[in-house]
C-alpha positions as CSV (number, residue, x, y, z in Angstrom):
1,M,86.4,100.7,110.6
2,K,88.9,100.8,107.8
3,L,91.4,98.0,106.8
4,G,94.2,98.9,104.5
5,I,95.3,96.0,102.2
6,T,99.0,96.5,100.7
7,G,101.7,94.4,99.3
8,G,104.4,94.8,96.5
9,I,103.7,94.5,92.9
10,G,102.3,91.1,91.9
11,S,101.8,90.2,95.4
12,G,98.0,89.3,95.0
13,K,96.3,92.2,96.9
14,T,93.3,92.4,94.2
15,S,92.8,88.4,94.4
16,V,92.5,88.9,98.1
17,C,90.1,92.2,97.8
18,R,87.9,90.0,95.6
19,V,87.5,87.3,98.3
20,F,86.7,90.5,100.6
21,N,84.3,91.9,98.1
22,V,82.5,88.3,98.2
23,L,81.9,88.7,102.0
24,G,80.3,92.0,101.2
25,I,83.2,94.2,102.4
26,P,83.4,97.2,99.9
27,V,87.0,98.0,98.5
28,F,88.6,101.2,97.2
29,S,91.5,100.7,94.9
30,A,93.9,103.3,95.1
31,D,95.8,102.4,91.9
32,P,92.8,102.5,89.5
33,E,91.4,105.7,91.5
34,A,95.0,107.4,90.8
35,S,94.7,106.5,87.1
36,K,91.3,108.0,86.8
37,I,92.6,111.3,88.4
38,I,95.7,111.4,86.2
39,E,93.4,111.0,83.2
40,N,90.9,113.4,84.0
41,D,91.7,116.0,86.2
42,K,92.9,119.0,84.3
43,R,94.9,120.5,87.3
44,I,96.9,117.2,87.8
45,K,97.6,116.8,84.1
46,A,98.9,120.4,83.6
47,E,101.0,119.8,86.6
48,L,102.3,116.4,85.6
49,N,103.4,118.0,81.9
50,K,105.0,120.4,84.0
51,I,107.0,117.8,86.4
52,A,107.8,115.8,83.4
53,G,108.8,118.9,81.2
54,R,107.0,117.8,78.0
55,N,103.4,116.9,77.0
56,L,102.4,113.3,78.3
57,Y,99.3,113.5,76.5
58,E,100.0,114.3,73.0
59,K,97.6,111.3,72.3
60,K,94.7,112.5,74.5
61,T,95.6,109.8,77.1
62,L,98.7,109.5,79.4
63,D,101.6,108.2,78.0
64,R,102.3,105.8,80.8
65,K,105.3,104.3,79.2
66,T,107.1,107.7,79.1
67,L,106.0,108.7,82.5
68,A,107.2,105.2,83.9
69,L,110.6,105.8,82.3
70,L,110.8,109.4,83.9
71,I,109.7,108.5,87.6
72,F,110.9,105.0,88.4
73,N,114.5,106.0,87.8
74,N,114.2,109.3,89.6
75,P,113.0,109.3,93.1
76,A,112.7,112.8,93.2
77,L,110.4,113.0,90.3
78,L,108.6,109.9,91.7
79,A,108.2,111.9,95.1
80,K,106.8,115.0,93.1
81,V,104.0,113.0,91.0
82,N,103.1,111.2,94.5
83,S,102.7,114.3,96.3
84,L,100.6,115.7,93.5
85,V,98.3,112.4,93.1
86,H,98.0,111.1,96.5
87,P,96.2,114.0,98.2
88,V,93.3,113.8,95.9
89,V,93.2,109.8,96.2
90,F,93.0,110.3,99.9
91,D,90.3,112.7,99.8
92,N,88.5,110.6,97.3
93,F,88.8,107.6,99.7
94,T,87.6,109.5,102.7
95,K,84.4,110.6,100.8
96,W,83.7,107.0,99.6
97,A,84.3,105.5,102.9
98,A,81.6,107.8,104.6
99,I,78.9,106.7,102.3
100,Q,79.3,103.0,102.5
101,N,77.1,100.7,104.4
102,A,79.3,98.0,105.6
103,P,80.8,96.8,109.1
104,Y,84.3,97.8,107.6
105,V,85.6,99.1,104.4
106,I,89.1,98.4,102.5
107,M,91.9,100.7,101.0
108,E,93.8,98.5,98.5
109,A,97.2,100.5,98.0
110,A,100.5,99.1,96.8
111,I,102.3,102.1,98.5
112,L,100.2,102.3,101.5
113,F,103.1,103.3,103.9
114,E,105.0,104.8,101.2
115,S,102.3,107.2,100.2
116,G,101.2,108.0,103.7
117,A,97.6,106.5,103.4
118,A,98.2,104.4,106.3
119,I,97.0,107.1,108.9
120,L,93.6,106.7,106.9
121,V,93.0,103.2,108.1
122,D,92.4,101.5,111.6
123,R,94.6,98.1,110.7
124,V,96.7,97.0,107.9
125,A,97.1,93.5,106.2
126,T,100.0,92.9,104.0
127,V,99.9,90.4,101.1
128,V,103.1,88.5,100.5
129,A,104.5,86.2,97.5
130,P,107.7,85.2,96.4
131,V,109.7,87.7,94.3
132,E,109.8,85.3,91.4
133,E,106.3,84.7,91.5
134,R,105.5,88.3,91.6
135,I,107.7,89.2,88.7
136,S,106.1,86.2,86.6
137,R,102.6,87.4,87.6
138,V,103.4,91.0,86.4
139,T,105.2,90.0,83.2
140,R,102.2,87.9,82.1
141,R,99.6,90.4,83.3
142,N,101.1,93.9,82.4
143,R,103.3,92.9,79.6
144,L,106.4,94.5,81.3
145,T,110.2,93.2,81.0
146,R,111.6,91.6,84.2
147,E,113.8,94.6,84.3
148,E,110.6,97.0,84.3
149,V,109.1,95.0,87.3
150,L,112.3,94.8,89.3
151,D,112.5,98.5,88.7
152,R,108.9,99.0,90.5
153,I,109.7,96.5,93.1
154,K,113.0,98.6,93.9
155,N,110.8,101.7,94.1
156,Q,108.5,100.0,96.7
157,M,109.1,99.1,100.6
158,N,110.3,95.6,101.2
159,D,108.1,92.9,102.6
160,E,110.0,92.8,106.0
161,M,109.4,96.8,106.6
162,R,105.6,96.1,105.6
163,I,104.8,93.0,107.8
164,R,106.6,95.0,110.8
165,M,103.9,97.8,110.3
166,S,101.0,95.5,109.9
167,D,98.5,93.9,111.8
168,Y,97.8,90.7,109.4
169,V,100.0,89.1,106.8
170,I,98.5,86.9,104.1
171,Q,100.7,84.6,102.4
172,N,99.9,84.3,98.7
173,S,102.6,82.1,96.8
174,E,101.1,79.4,94.5
175,N,101.0,76.7,97.5
176,D,99.1,79.0,99.8
177,M,95.5,78.9,100.6
178,I,94.3,82.6,101.0
179,I,90.7,82.3,101.9
180,P,91.2,81.0,105.5
181,A,93.8,83.6,106.2
182,I,90.8,86.4,104.7
183,L,88.3,84.6,106.9
184,S,90.3,84.8,110.0
185,I,91.3,88.6,109.4
186,H,87.4,89.1,108.6
187,E,86.3,87.4,111.8
188,D,88.9,89.2,113.8
189,I,87.5,92.7,112.7
190,L,83.9,91.9,113.0
191,T,84.8,90.6,116.6
192,H,86.8,93.8,117.1
193,I,83.7,95.8,115.8
194,N,81.0,94.2,118.0
195,S,83.0,94.2,121.3
């Protein structure tokens, strides 16, 4: 069984996944996997340079700032980059999931629905938090400006749409207790698996 964990940038997906990990549930994080692919896959690197119309790897590693400036204000370019990287991430997830030894596994992906990855999982949990808290978390963590965070939020599905397509919702504002919500989901999935 596979559980997808999604939520907008800064919603707290990683914190939620850490709790699941403590419960013994393996977590595959799509964003770091995509980063690894973008940095190491020669074919992907060549295609990214072609899409960008310039060498994004002049300093041997991806110039993330330039790529972000190109794609987050250009939906067509963003779609091209995603269609290049996502199939490789999906394939890696499928191979990884097949060798795990746990009652279920998790795919953590910010754009689970937008990327089409939702078809790879049996159930979905969406992590939500107020926009101002999300902006604050990301500006502290990633050293992005408020505008850069808002650009990323704008390029992601909104919480209402995500919630409608999800089986579970985890509220993750400063005042919310995420552990009871996670334990409830964990128990529900185990009950489902054992029935």
